[in-house]
C-alpha positions in Angstrom: 140.1 58.1 57.4 140.3 62.2 58.3 141.3 64.0 55.5 144.3 65.4 57.8 145.2 61.9 58.9 145.1 60.8 55.3 147.5 63.5 54.5 149.7 62.7 57.4 149.8 59.0 56.4 151.8 60.1 53.2 155.1 58.6 53.2 158.4 58.9 50.7 159.5 55.4 49.2 162.3 55.9 46.8 161.6 58.8 44.3 157.4 58.5 44.8 155.3 59.5 47.5 152.9 56.5 48.9 149.5 56.7 50.7 146.5 54.3 51.2 143.0 55.7 50.2 140.6 54.3 52.3 137.1 53.2 51.1 135.3 56.1 52.8 137.1 58.6 50.0 135.7 56.7 47.1 133.6 57.8 44.6 132.2 54.7 42.9 135.2 52.5 41.3 137.9 55.1 41.8 139.1 58.0 44.0 136.9 61.3 44.8 138.6 63.7 42.0 139.2 66.2 44.7 141.3 63.8 46.8 143.1 62.5 43.8 144.1 66.1 43.1 144.6 67.8 46.7 147.5 64.5 47.4 148.9 65.4 44.1 149.4 68.9 45.4 150.7 67.9 49.2 152.8 65.5 47.4 154.2 68.2 46.0 154.4 70.7 48.7 156.2 67.8 50.5 159.2 67.4 48.1 159.5 71.0 47.2 159.2 73.4 50.5 160.3 76.4 49.2 157.6 77.4 47.1 155.6 80.9 46.3 151.8 80.7 46.4 149.8 78.5 44.3 148.6 80.3 41.1 146.6 77.3 39.1 146.4 74.0 38.7 145.3 71.8 35.5 144.1 68.2 36.5 143.4 65.1 34.3 141.5 62.2 35.6 142.9 59.6 33.3 142.4 56.7 35.1 140.7 54.7 38.3 142.9 54.6 41.1 142.0 53.6 44.9 143.7 51.8 48.0 147.5 52.1 47.5 149.0 54.8 45.1 151.8 56.7 44.4 152.9 60.0 43.2 156.0 61.3 41.5 156.7 65.3 41.6 158.7 67.1 39.1 159.6 70.3 38.5 159.2 71.3 34.8 160.4 75.1 34.8 161.6 77.4 37.4 161.9 80.9 36.5 162.4 84.1 38.4 158.7 84.3 39.8 157.0 81.2 38.5 157.6 77.5 38.9 156.0 74.8 37.1 155.8 71.2 39.0 153.9 68.3 37.4 152.6 65.5 39.6 151.5 62.1 38.6 149.7 59.9 40.6 149.7 55.9 39.9 147.3 53.1 41.1 147.6 49.3 40.3 145.9 50.1 36.5 148.5 52.6 35.7 148.8 56.8 35.6 145.2 57.5 37.2 145.9 61.8 37.7 148.3 63.6 36.4 148.7 67.6 37.3 150.5 70.5 36.6 150.4 73.0 39.3 152.0 76.5 39.0 153.6 78.8 41.5 154.2 82.5 41.4 155.4 84.8 43.4 153.9 88.0 43.9 154.8 91.4 41.8 154.0 95.0 41.9 151.2 96.0 39.9 149.1 98.8 39.0 146.0 96.7 39.2 144.1 95.5 41.7 140.3 94.5 40.7 137.8 91.7 40.9 135.9 92.0 38.2 132.8 89.6 39.0 130.1 90.8 41.7 129.9 88.6 44.8 126.4 86.8 44.3 123.4 87.6 46.2 122.2 84.2 47.6 120.6 82.7 50.8 122.8 82.5 53.9 124.4 79.5 55.0 121.5 79.1 58.0 118.9 79.6 55.3 120.5 76.9 53.2 119.2 73.1 53.2 121.0 69.9 53.1 122.2 69.3 49.8 121.6 65.6 49.7 118.6 65.7 52.0 117.7 61.8 52.1 119.9 60.7 49.8 123.2 59.4 51.2 125.5 60.4 48.2 128.6 58.8 47.3 130.7 57.0 50.0 133.7 60.1 49.8 130.5 62.9 50.8 130.5 61.8 54.1 133.8 63.7 54.9 131.9 66.9 53.9 128.9 69.5 55.0 127.0 70.5 51.9 124.1 72.8 51.6 121.9 74.0 48.5 121.8 77.6 48.7 120.1 78.1 45.5 119.4 75.2 42.8 117.7 71.6 43.0 118.6 68.3 44.2 120.3 65.9 42.1 118.7 63.5 39.8 115.4 65.6 40.5 114.3 66.2 36.7 114.8 70.0 37.2 115.3 72.5 34.4 118.3 74.2 35.9 121.7 73.8 35.0 123.0 75.5 37.9 123.2 75.7 41.7 125.4 77.5 44.6 126.2 75.4 47.5 128.0 76.2 50.8 130.4 73.1 51.0 133.0 72.5 54.0 135.6 69.5 55.2 134.1 68.0 58.5 137.7 67.7 59.4 138.3 71.0 61.6 141.9 70.8 61.0 141.3 70.7 57.2 142.1 74.8 56.4 144.9 74.6 54.2 145.0 75.4 50.5 145.4 71.6 50.2 142.1 71.4 51.9 140.7 73.7 49.6 141.7 72.0 46.4 140.0 68.5 47.9 136.7 70.5 48.9 136.5 72.5 45.4 135.6 69.8 43.6 132.7 68.8 46.3 129.8 70.1 43.8 128.1 67.6 41.5 128.3 68.2 37.8 126.3 71.4 37.4 123.8 69.5 34.9 123.1 66.6 37.5 119.7 67.8 39.0 118.9 67.7 35.5 118.6 63.6 35.6 115.5 61.8 35.8 117.5 59.0 36.8 120.8 58.3 38.5 123.5 57.4 35.6 127.3 57.9 36.1 129.5 60.5 35.4 133.4 61.2 35.6 135.5 64.4 35.8 137.6 64.4 33.0 139.9 67.6 33.3 139.4 70.1 35.8 141.4 73.6 35.6 141.7 76.3 38.4 142.8 79.5 39.2 143.5 80.5 42.8 143.1 84.2 43.3 144.0 84.7 46.9 146.9 82.9 49.0 145.6 83.9 52.5 142.6 81.7 53.2 140.3 83.1 55.2 136.7 82.1 55.7 134.2 81.6 58.6 134.2 77.9 60.2 136.1 76.8 57.0 132.4 77.3 55.3 132.9 78.2 51.1 130.3 79.3 48.7 130.5 77.4 45.4 128.7 77.9 42.1 128.5 75.3 39.1 126.8 76.3 35.9 126.9 74.0 32.9 127.5 75.6 29.1 126.6 72.6 27.6 125.6 69.4 27.5 125.9 66.9 24.2 127.4 63.9 22.9 127.9 62.6 26.4 129.9 65.4 27.7 129.1 68.4 29.6 131.3 71.9 30.0 131.2 73.9 33.3 132.3 76.8 34.9 132.8 77.1 38.7 133.8 79.6 41.4 134.2 79.8 45.2 133.6 82.8 47.4 134.5 82.7 51.0 132.0 83.6 53.6 132.7 87.6 53.4 132.2 87.4 49.6 135.5 87.5 48.2 136.4 85.9 45.0 139.0 82.9 46.2 138.9 80.3 43.0 137.9 80.4 39.5 137.8 77.2 37.3 136.4 75.1 34.6 135.6 71.4 34.1 135.0 69.1 31.4 132.6 66.1 32.5 131.9 62.9 30.8 128.1 61.9 31.3 126.9 58.3 31.1 123.3 59.5 30.6 
């Protein structure tokens, strides 16, 4: 099922939004984290139509979920310019994903600066297929992904950072919800350092959205993940997303559980 069709199949039952996640969106025994976050955001937008632009998201991946899930959304606080909304996704085993989204209206400001330089990386045309001969997890088939700088997953690399170009194959996936879904596409930054494959799982994910007008060529986004730490079975990483014009769109951080 395409990303767009999956969102369109979401429907309200009593006080919750229900959707059935198909096998092609799974990552091992659970739903791909980017999709879980995106479904939570879609449920919020379905329930609360008059919201200012999305400014940040904090996602906690608490347990596995697949198949039929339900999402409940509620306003935590609504101020003059900022609204905080909680969304919780439940599967057969209980709470699977807990998300808090903050939406904020624009205000006049004396500051209009980007302090992070645009990276100089090989272009999309100069980049190779990210997965190569490795098909990757089931959900990966919904995306195109090319390596710009870095090494392939599970290649015994010494590098703990990479830059990739990624996009939805679904041509209709060009909304903020779609960006949230593809933003989790990069695997852990330390995965290229693995000598052999071992399981991993995202635990927490925080993002700041720097632009509410999403413009990029043919849905392509330049993404980087850089590990800062890997010890005792956990890794912390920094994440950023630029559009094809080199504008910084998203900054983020993620904590990952490693079983390696």
